[in-house]
NUVO-716812 format. One line per field, with one value per atom (N, C-alpha, C): atom name; y, z, x; residue number from 1; residue in one letter. Coordinates in nm, 4 decimals. Layout:
! residues N
atomo = CA  ... $
north = Y  ... $
up = Z  ... $
east = X  ... $
num = NUM  ... $
residuo = a  ... $
END
This chain:
! residues 143
atomo = N  CA  C  N  CA  C  N  CA  C  N  CA  C  N  CA  C  N  CA  C  N  CA  C  N  CA  C  N  CA  C  N  CA  C  N  CA  C  N  CA  C  N  CA  C  N  CA  C  N  CA  C  N  CA  C  N  CA  C  N  CA  C  N  CA  C  N  CA  C  N  CA  C  N  CA  C  N  CA  C  N  CA  C  N  CA  C  N  CA  C  N  CA  C  N  CA  C  N  CA  C  N  CA  C  N  CA  C  N  CA  C  N  CA  C  N  CA  C  N  CA  C  N  CA  C  N  CA  C  N  CA  C  N  CA  C  N  CA  C  N  CA  C  N  CA  C  N  CA  C  N  CA  C  N  CA  C  N  CA  C  N  CA  C  N  CA  C  N  CA  C  N  CA  C  N  CA  C  N  CA  C  N  CA  C  N  CA  C  N  CA  C  N  CA  C  N  CA  C  N  CA  C  N  CA  C  N  CA  C  N  CA  C  N  CA  C  N  CA  C  N  CA  C  N  CA  C  N  CA  C  N  CA  C  N  CA  C  N  CA  C  N  CA  C  N  CA  C  N  CA  C  N  CA  C  N  CA  C  N  CA  C  N  CA  C  N  CA  C  N  CA  C  N  CA  C  N  CA  C  N  CA  C  N  CA  C  N  CA  C  N  CA  C  N  CA  C  N  CA  C  N  CA  C  N  CA  C  N  CA  C  N  CA  C  N  CA  C  N  CA  C  N  CA  C  N  CA  C  N  CA  C  N  CA  C  N  CA  C  N  CA  C  N  CA  C  N  CA  C  N  CA  C  N  CA  C  N  CA  C  N  CA  C  N  CA  C  N  CA  C  N  CA  C  N  CA  C  N  CA  C  N  CA  C  N  CA  C  N  CA  C  N  CA  C  N  CA  C  N  CA  C  N  CA  C  N  CA  C  N  CA  C  N  CA  C  N  CA  C  N  CA  C  N  CA  C  N  CA  C  N  CA  C  N  CA  C  N  CA  C  N  CA  C  N  CA  C  N  CA  C  N  CA  C  N  CA  C  N  CA  C  N  CA  C  N  CA  C  N  CA  C  N  CA  C  N  CA  C  N  CA  C  N  CA  C  N  CA  C  N  CA  C  N  CA  C  N  CA  C $
north = 1.7706  1.6621  1.6237  1.4946  1.4496  1.3483  1.3408  1.2522  1.1654  1.0366  0.9460  0.8744  0.8714  0.8011  0.6796  0.5742  0.4534  0.4011  0.3409  0.2773  0.1277  0.0710  -0.0716  -0.1482  -0.2544  -0.3409  -0.4365  -0.4418  -0.5310  -0.6297  -0.7565  -0.8536  -0.8277  -0.8567  -0.8391  -0.9768  -0.9982  -1.1249  -1.0994  -1.1823  -1.1602  -1.1864  -1.2577  -1.2880  -1.1676  -1.1334  -1.0192  -1.0626  -0.9723  -1.0053  -0.8947  -0.8045  -0.6964  -0.7496  -0.8403  -0.8898  -0.9928  -1.0678  -1.1707  -1.1669  -1.0537  -1.0429  -1.1282  -1.1504  -1.2196  -1.1303  -1.1896  -1.1112  -1.0352  -0.9224  -0.8468  -0.9227  -0.8696  -0.9390  -0.9714  -0.8878  -0.9161  -1.0235  -1.0650  -1.1729  -1.1341  -1.0110  -0.9706  -0.9085  -0.8231  -0.7544  -0.7638  -0.7527  -0.7591  -0.6183  -0.6127  -0.4833  -0.4025  -0.4644  -0.3890  -0.3301  -0.3919  -0.3396  -0.2108  -0.1856  -0.0685  0.0481  0.0246  0.1293  0.2144  0.3470  0.4390  0.5105  0.5032  0.5681  0.5235  0.5452  0.5068  0.6041  0.6218  0.7059  0.6419  0.6507  0.5969  0.7142  0.7151  0.8194  0.7540  0.8221  0.7679  0.7848  0.7338  0.7378  0.8780  0.9745  1.1150  1.1851  1.1150  1.1722  1.2412  1.2237  1.2857  1.1927  1.2466  1.1625  1.1063  0.9779  0.9103  0.8723  0.8092  0.7612  0.7794  0.8009  0.8145  0.7177  0.6647  0.5751  0.6168  0.6174  0.6514  0.5328  0.5403  0.4407  0.5154  0.4420  0.5038  0.5757  0.5293  0.5901  0.7278  0.7514  0.8787  0.9111  1.0152  1.0581  1.1834  1.2362  1.3543  1.3160  1.3853  1.3531  1.4583  1.5461  1.6516  1.5965  1.4788  1.4167  1.3873  1.3740  1.3428  1.4549  1.5798  1.6935  1.6791  1.6336  1.6121  1.5032  1.3981  1.2895  1.3418  1.4208  1.4809  1.5642  1.6435  1.7262  1.6399  1.5331  1.4443  1.3761  1.3366  1.2747  1.3768  1.5024  1.6078  1.6294  1.6285  1.6418  1.5237  1.4056  1.2861  1.2986  1.3441  1.3606  1.4617  1.5727  1.6757  1.6236  1.5569  1.5026  1.3944  1.3086  1.2003  1.2553  1.3576  1.4119  1.5008  1.5792  1.6686  1.5925  1.4903  1.4142  1.2877  1.2683  1.1508  1.0203  1.0133  0.8946  0.8011  0.6756  0.5769  0.4838  0.4128  0.3093  0.3455  0.4490  0.4828  0.3671  0.3225  0.2144  0.2549  0.3322  0.3792  0.4987  0.5716  0.6843  0.6798  0.7310  0.7388  0.8847  0.9309  1.0692  1.0644  1.1309  1.1349  1.2714  1.2720  1.3948  1.3937  1.4943  1.5053  1.3932  1.3624  1.2628  1.1345  1.1450  1.0314  1.0076  0.8889  0.8496  0.7891  0.8232  0.7707  0.7045  0.5992  0.5336  0.5340  0.5673  0.5696  0.4591  0.3705  0.2588  0.2613  0.2476  0.2423  0.0998  0.0887  -0.0384  -0.0276  -0.1306  -0.1327  -0.0193  0.0062  0.1031  0.2284  0.2381  0.3530  0.3557  0.4619  0.4718  0.4485  0.3782  0.3575  0.4226  0.5038  0.5674  0.5181  0.4761  0.4293  0.5129  0.5429  0.6257  0.5383  0.5559  0.4884  0.5931  0.5626  0.6530  0.6643  0.7807  0.8005  0.6982  0.6569  0.5562  0.4190  0.4023  0.2769  0.2889  0.3941  0.4174  0.3013  0.2284  0.1126  0.0015  0.0097  -0.0869  -0.0823  0.0341  0.0508  -0.0138  -0.1249  -0.2056  -0.2611  -0.3347  -0.3955  -0.4901  -0.5655  -0.6580  -0.5830  -0.4683  -0.3880  -0.3318  -0.2809  -0.2290  -0.3404  -0.4581  -0.5726  -0.6046  -0.5997  -0.6256  -0.5243  -0.3958  -0.2914  -0.3149  -0.3522  -0.3761  -0.4934  -0.5846  -0.7075  -0.7045  -0.6057  -0.6115  -0.5412  -0.5793  -0.5271  -0.4187  -0.3222  -0.2139  -0.2685  -0.3741  -0.4325  -0.4822  -0.5289  -0.5731  -0.4556  -0.3426  -0.2226  -0.1793  -0.1820  -0.1440  -0.2412  -0.3683  -0.4703  -0.4811  -0.4241  -0.4344  -0.3508  -0.4091  -0.3350  -0.2223  -0.2228  -0.1142  0.0163  0.0092  0.1270  0.1687  0.3010  0.3543  0.4611  0.4661  0.5623  0.7028  0.7945  0.9325  1.0241 $
up = 2.3416  2.3127  2.1672  2.1384  2.0004  1.9762  1.8534  1.8172  1.7025  1.7099  1.6007  1.5566  1.4275  1.3743  1.2980  1.3014  1.2297  1.1484  1.0375  0.9536  0.9478  1.0494  1.0523  1.0726  0.9992  1.0176  1.1314  1.2275  1.3405  1.3430  1.3684  1.3747  1.4951  1.4803  1.5899  1.6377  1.7669  1.8292  1.9241  1.9212  2.0031  2.1507  2.1848  2.3251  2.3954  2.5091  2.5850  2.6826  2.7063  2.7987  2.9005  2.9233  3.0183  3.1607  3.1965  3.3332  3.3573  3.2545  3.2684  3.1492  3.1291  3.0127  3.0299  2.9194  2.9244  2.9951  3.0516  3.1153  3.0104  3.0505  2.9600  2.9404  2.8568  2.8228  2.9449  3.0448  3.1607  3.2514  3.2218  3.2962  3.4346  3.4765  3.6129  3.6261  3.5346  3.5450  3.4125  3.4203  3.2997  3.2433  3.1198  3.0578  3.1423  3.1864  3.2605  3.3904  3.4487  3.5715  3.5476  3.4217  3.3892  3.3354  3.3080  3.2577  3.3754  3.3595  3.4675  3.4471  3.3286  3.3003  3.1652  3.1411  3.0135  2.9799  2.8515  2.8042  2.6778  2.6637  2.5477  2.4712  2.3389  2.2507  2.1435  2.1017  1.9912  1.8612  1.7515  1.6256  1.5665  1.6221  1.5825  1.6645  1.7616  1.8447  1.9698  2.0023  2.1229  2.2428  2.3572  2.4756  2.5271  2.5654  2.6186  2.7647  2.7978  2.9343  2.9708  3.1005  3.1517  3.2674  3.2793  3.3891  3.4486  3.5810  3.6504  3.7366  3.7844  3.8780  3.9995  4.1005  4.2205  4.1885  4.0858  4.0485  3.9858  3.9176  3.8487  3.8349  3.9039  3.8919  3.8048  3.7572  3.6713  3.5321  3.4828  3.3526  3.2468  3.2724  3.1763  3.0437  3.0453  2.9232  2.8218  2.8679  2.7776  2.6754  2.7147  2.6226  2.5065  2.5357  2.4311  2.3344  2.3863  2.3009  2.2124  2.2707  2.1950  2.0784  2.1057  2.0017  1.8959  1.9376  1.8419  1.7507  1.8054  1.7215  1.6237  1.6660  1.5743  1.4626  1.4963  1.3962  1.3002  1.3544  1.2712  1.1702  1.2173  1.1292  1.0190  1.0553  0.9574  0.8533  0.8996  0.8073  0.7163  0.7747  0.6956  0.5849  0.6165  0.5144  0.4151  0.4614  0.3719  0.2763  0.3284  0.2469  0.1874  0.2179  0.1689  0.2035  0.3285  0.3774  0.4437  0.4437  0.5140  0.5899  0.6841  0.7503  0.8846  0.9532  1.0858  1.1816  1.2531  1.3499  1.4899  1.5011  1.6341  1.6235  1.7349  1.7462  1.8859  1.8963  2.0247  2.0513  2.1714  2.2108  2.3301  2.3141  2.4201  2.4873  2.6178  2.6959  2.7900  2.8767  2.9697  3.0744  3.1289  3.2349  3.1918  3.0906  3.0507  2.9016  2.8634  2.7242  2.7054  2.5967  2.5714  2.4349  2.4262  2.2977  2.2701  2.1467  2.1023  1.9990  2.0196  1.9281  1.8791  1.7487  1.6917  1.7027  1.7650  1.7700  1.6780  1.6697  1.5763  1.6009  1.7263  1.7557  1.8290  1.8606  1.9351  1.9319  1.9906  2.0120  2.1598  2.1903  2.3279  2.3450  2.4485  2.4799  2.6165  2.6257  2.7517  2.7874  2.9138  2.9660  3.0415  3.0116  3.0865  3.1258  3.2255  3.2691  3.1599  3.1492  3.0501  3.0708  3.1946  3.2214  3.1666  3.1297  3.0722  2.9214  2.8593  2.7161  2.6300  2.6770  2.6012  2.5943  2.6775  2.6768  2.5450  2.4835  2.3630  2.2451  2.2032  2.0958  2.0136  1.9095  1.8298  1.9136  2.0032  2.0863  2.1847  2.2350  2.3235  2.2466  2.1254  2.0419  2.0146  1.9832  1.9590  2.0839  2.1995  2.3263  2.3486  2.3221  2.3411  2.2460  2.1223  2.0261  2.0652  2.1434  2.1732  2.2971  2.3824  2.5015  2.4790  2.5600  2.5513  2.6570  2.6260  2.7184  2.8497  2.8440  2.9658  3.0601  3.0046  3.0887  3.1593  3.0912  3.1520  3.2702  3.2512  3.3600  3.4774  3.4490  3.5536  3.6260  3.5683  3.6295  3.7575  3.8713  3.9980  4.0064  3.9228  3.9240  3.8703  3.7873  3.7209  3.7842  3.7969  3.8445  3.7455  3.7226  3.6299  3.6878  3.6055  3.6527  3.6062 $
east = -5.7934  -5.8815  -5.8625  -5.8617  -5.8549  -5.9650  -6.0112  -6.1198  -6.0732  -6.1009  -6.0691  -6.1946  -6.2225  -6.3382  -6.2900  -6.3676  -6.3295  -6.4456  -6.4138  -6.5146  -6.4919  -6.4307  -6.4046  -6.5335  -6.5510  -6.6674  -6.6386  -6.7266  -6.7093  -6.8250  -6.7990  -6.9075  -6.9967  -7.1239  -7.2186  -7.2604  -7.2477  -7.2806  -7.3962  -7.4976  -7.6167  -7.5921  -7.4854  -7.4584  -7.3986  -7.4552  -7.4064  -7.2990  -7.2008  -7.0938  -7.0686  -7.1630  -7.1366  -7.1305  -7.2214  -7.2208  -7.1107  -7.0749  -6.9724  -6.8785  -6.8084  -6.7202  -6.5949  -6.5295  -6.4021  -6.3015  -6.2017  -6.0965  -6.0190  -5.9638  -5.8788  -5.7491  -5.6617  -5.5391  -5.4528  -5.4556  -5.3706  -5.4307  -5.5553  -5.6173  -5.6637  -5.6428  -5.6754  -5.8145  -5.8519  -5.9799  -6.0546  -6.1848  -6.2666  -6.2862  -6.3316  -6.3589  -6.4568  -6.5641  -6.6662  -6.6128  -6.5117  -6.4520  -6.3753  -6.3376  -6.2566  -6.3392  -6.4668  -6.5553  -6.6025  -6.5932  -6.6275  -6.7607  -6.8160  -6.9426  -6.9940  -7.1224  -7.1827  -7.2944  -7.3153  -7.4257  -7.4818  -7.6116  -7.6818  -7.7417  -7.7213  -7.7724  -7.8591  -7.9654  -8.0439  -7.9660  -8.0192  -7.9459  -7.9353  -8.0094  -7.9958  -7.8876  -7.8295  -7.7238  -7.7741  -7.9022  -7.9580  -7.9430  -7.9000  -7.8813  -8.0134  -8.0103  -8.1283  -8.1118  -8.0002  -7.9766  -7.8303  -7.8050  -7.6692  -7.6515  -7.5324  -7.5005  -7.3665  -7.3597  -7.2366  -7.1937  -7.0706  -7.0191  -6.9661  -6.9280  -6.8712  -6.7403  -6.6683  -6.5406  -6.5564  -6.6689  -6.6872  -6.8355  -6.8775  -7.0172  -7.0288  -6.9168  -6.9159  -6.9657  -7.0670  -7.1245  -7.0926  -6.9964  -6.9645  -6.9124  -6.8548  -6.8029  -6.9129  -7.0369  -7.1485  -7.1675  -7.1435  -7.1546  -7.0562  -6.9353  -6.8353  -6.8805  -6.9397  -6.9901  -7.1016  -7.1920  -7.3016  -7.2464  -7.1435  -7.0823  -7.0135  -6.9479  -6.8810  -6.9829  -7.0967  -7.1999  -7.2582  -7.2701  -7.3147  -7.2137  -7.0862  -6.9812  -6.9836  -7.0014  -7.0105  -7.1231  -7.2380  -7.3536  -7.3252  -7.2645  -7.2306  -7.1312  -7.0263  -6.9270  -6.9858  -7.0672  -7.1259  -7.2150  -7.2955  -7.3859  -7.3110  -7.2165  -7.1424  -7.0514  -6.9862  -6.8923  -6.9549  -7.0821  -7.1566  -7.0844  -7.0437  -6.9758  -7.0759  -7.0452  -7.1266  -7.0348  -7.0900  -7.0132  -6.9535  -7.0038  -6.9519  -6.9798  -6.8755  -6.8922  -6.8502  -6.7427  -6.7050  -6.6105  -6.6034  -6.5116  -6.4507  -6.3288  -6.2603  -6.2262  -6.2551  -6.2264  -6.1315  -6.0164  -5.9162  -5.9188  -5.9425  -5.9400  -5.8208  -5.8133  -5.7012  -5.7014  -5.8184  -5.8272  -5.8969  -5.9818  -6.0632  -6.0540  -6.0945  -6.1016  -6.2415  -6.3072  -6.4409  -6.4457  -6.5214  -6.5437  -6.6932  -6.7279  -6.8667  -6.8806  -6.9756  -6.9971  -7.1409  -7.1571  -7.2916  -7.3438  -7.4601  -7.5299  -7.6509  -7.7293  -7.8416  -7.9415  -7.9788  -8.0849  -8.0378  -7.9098  -7.8598  -7.7068  -7.6507  -7.5061  -7.4806  -7.3741  -7.3320  -7.1957  -7.1819  -7.0540  -7.0094  -6.8842  -6.8285  -6.7069  -6.6938  -6.5858  -6.4864  -6.3579  -6.2517  -6.1478  -6.0714  -5.9648  -5.8605  -5.7974  -5.6918  -5.5795  -5.5580  -5.4552  -5.4938  -5.6203  -5.6699  -5.6899  -5.6384  -5.6606  -5.6132  -5.5125  -5.4649  -5.5691  -5.6702  -5.7801  -5.8574  -5.8649  -5.9456  -5.8738  -5.9302  -5.8739  -5.9907  -5.9588  -6.0651  -6.1490  -6.0859  -6.1630  -6.2526  -6.2083  -6.2925  -6.4119  -6.3886  -6.4976  -6.5979  -6.5487  -6.6362  -6.7174  -6.6531  -6.7214  -6.8340  -6.8063  -6.9084  -7.0255  -6.9982  -7.1053  -7.1929  -7.1415  -7.2133  -7.3012  -7.2892  -7.3739  -7.5071  -7.6020  -7.7378  -7.7589  -7.8432  -7.8746  -7.9314  -8.0094  -8.0662  -7.9562  -7.8449  -7.7338  -7.6682  -7.6599  -7.6038  -7.6903  -7.8211  -7.9136  -7.9064  -7.8793  -7.8776  -7.7430  -7.6383  -7.5059  -7.5020  -7.4691  -7.4715  -7.3679  -7.2658  -7.1668  -7.2232  -7.3261  -7.3798  -7.5117  -7.5270  -7.6552  -7.7000  -7.8279  -7.8834  -7.8682  -7.8221  -7.7995  -7.9113 $
num = 1  1  1  2  2  2  3  3  3  4  4  4  5  5  5  6  6  6  7  7  7  8  8  8  9  9  9  10  10  10  11  11  11  12  12  12  13  13  13  14  14  14  15  15  15  16  16  16  17  17  17  18  18  18  19  19  19  20  20  20  21  21  21  22  22  22  23  23  23  24  24  24  25  25  25  26  26  26  27  27  27  28  28  28  29  29  29  30  30  30  31  31  31  32  32  32  33  33  33  34  34  34  35  35  35  36  36  36  37  37  37  38  38  38  39  39  39  40  40  40  41  41  41  42  42  42  43  43  43  44  44  44  45  45  45  46  46  46  47  47  47  48  48  48  49  49  49  50  50  50  51  51  51  52  52  52  53  53  53  54  54  54  55  55  55  56  56  56  57  57  57  58  58  58  59  59  59  60  60  60  61  61  61  62  62  62  63  63  63  64  64  64  65  65  65  66  66  66  67  67  67  68  68  68  69  69  69  70  70  70  71  71  71  72  72  72  73  73  73  74  74  74  75  75  75  76  76  76  77  77  77  78  78  78  79  79  79  80  80  80  81  81  81  82  82  82  83  83  83  84  84  84  85  85  85  86  86  86  87  87  87  88  88  88  89  89  89  90  90  90  91  91  91  92  92  92  93  93  93  94  94  94  95  95  95  96  96  96  97  97  97  98  98  98  99  99  99  100  100  100  101  101  101  102  102  102  103  103  103  104  104  104  105  105  105  106  106  106  107  107  107  108  108  108  109  109  109  110  110  110  111  111  111  112  112  112  113  113  113  114  114  114  115  115  115  116  116  116  117  117  117  118  118  118  119  119  119  120  120  120  121  121  121  122  122  122  123  123  123  124  124  124  125  125  125  126  126  126  127  127  127  128  128  128  129  129  129  130  130  130  131  131  131  132  132  132  133  133  133  134  134  134  135  135  135  136  136  136  137  137  137  138  138  138  139  139  139  140  140  140  141  141  141  142  142  142  143  143  143 $
residuo = x  x  x  x  x  x  x  x  x  x  x  x  x  x  x  x  x  x  x  x  x  x  x  x  x  x  x  x  x  x  x  x  x  x  x  x  x  x  x  x  x  x  x  x  x  x  x  x  x  x  x  x  x  x  x  x  x  x  x  x  x  x  x  x  x  x  x  x  x  x  x  x  x  x  x  x  x  x  x  x  x  x  x  x  x  x  x  x  x  x  x  x  x  x  x  x  x  x  x  x  x  x  x  x  x  x  x  x  x  x  x  x  x  x  x  x  x  x  x  x  x  x  x  x  x  x  x  x  x  x  x  x  x  x  x  x  x  x  x  x  x  x  x  x  x  x  x  x  x  x  x  x  x  x  x  x  x  x  x  x  x  x  x  x  x  x  x  x  x  x  x  x  x  x  x  x  x  x  x  x  x  x  x  x  x  x  x  x  x  x  x  x  x  x  x  x  x  x  x  x  x  x  x  x  x  x  x  x  x  x  x  x  x  x  x  x  x  x  x  x  x  x  x  x  x  x  x  x  x  x  x  x  x  x  x  x  x  x  x  x  x  x  x  x  x  x  x  x  x  x  x  x  x  x  x  x  x  x  x  x  x  x  x  x  x  x  x  x  x  x  x  x  x  x  x  x  x  x  x  x  x  x  x  x  x  x  x  x  x  x  x  x  x  x  x  x  x  x  x  x  x  x  x  x  x  x  x  x  x  x  x  x  x  x  x  x  x  x  x  x  x  x  x  x  x  x  x  x  x  x  x  x  x  x  x  x  x  x  x  x  x  x  x  x  x  x  x  x  x  x  x  x  x  x  x  x  x  x  x  x  x  x  x  x  x  x  x  x  x  x  x  x  x  x  x  x  x  x  x  x  x  x  x  x  x  x  x  x  x  x  x  x  x  x  x  x  x  x  x  x  x  x  x  x  x  x  x  x  x  x  x  x  x  x  x  x  x  x  x  x  x  x  x  x  x  x  x  x  x $
END
């Protein structure tokens, strides 16, 4: 497993695109169609809500995200760093991205075969959707 942290500034747009996102670069499927799971964490890194899809009901990846947020907190305070915006965690079968939003962290799970999906535009897309859209999306069910 490898973890990457970024301090890139990403613009925040109030318009949500989870239910009707733009098509990905190949024009065939949208970002939301490729997401296999989601988890919401408070700003202290504690898990709040989990969402699964028919493709993946395994939630063991959430523990890794929890640990990564704890590591982030430790590094930020020890090194007096600021500006965390997102992190990417690569596992054997899955890849997860954690994005800091205004009131919480959102983590999304994609298949390792979809790892190329994680780009600046994908991070921007994750930052722009609202939690209410995640709850309303029929692909996701609360776990």
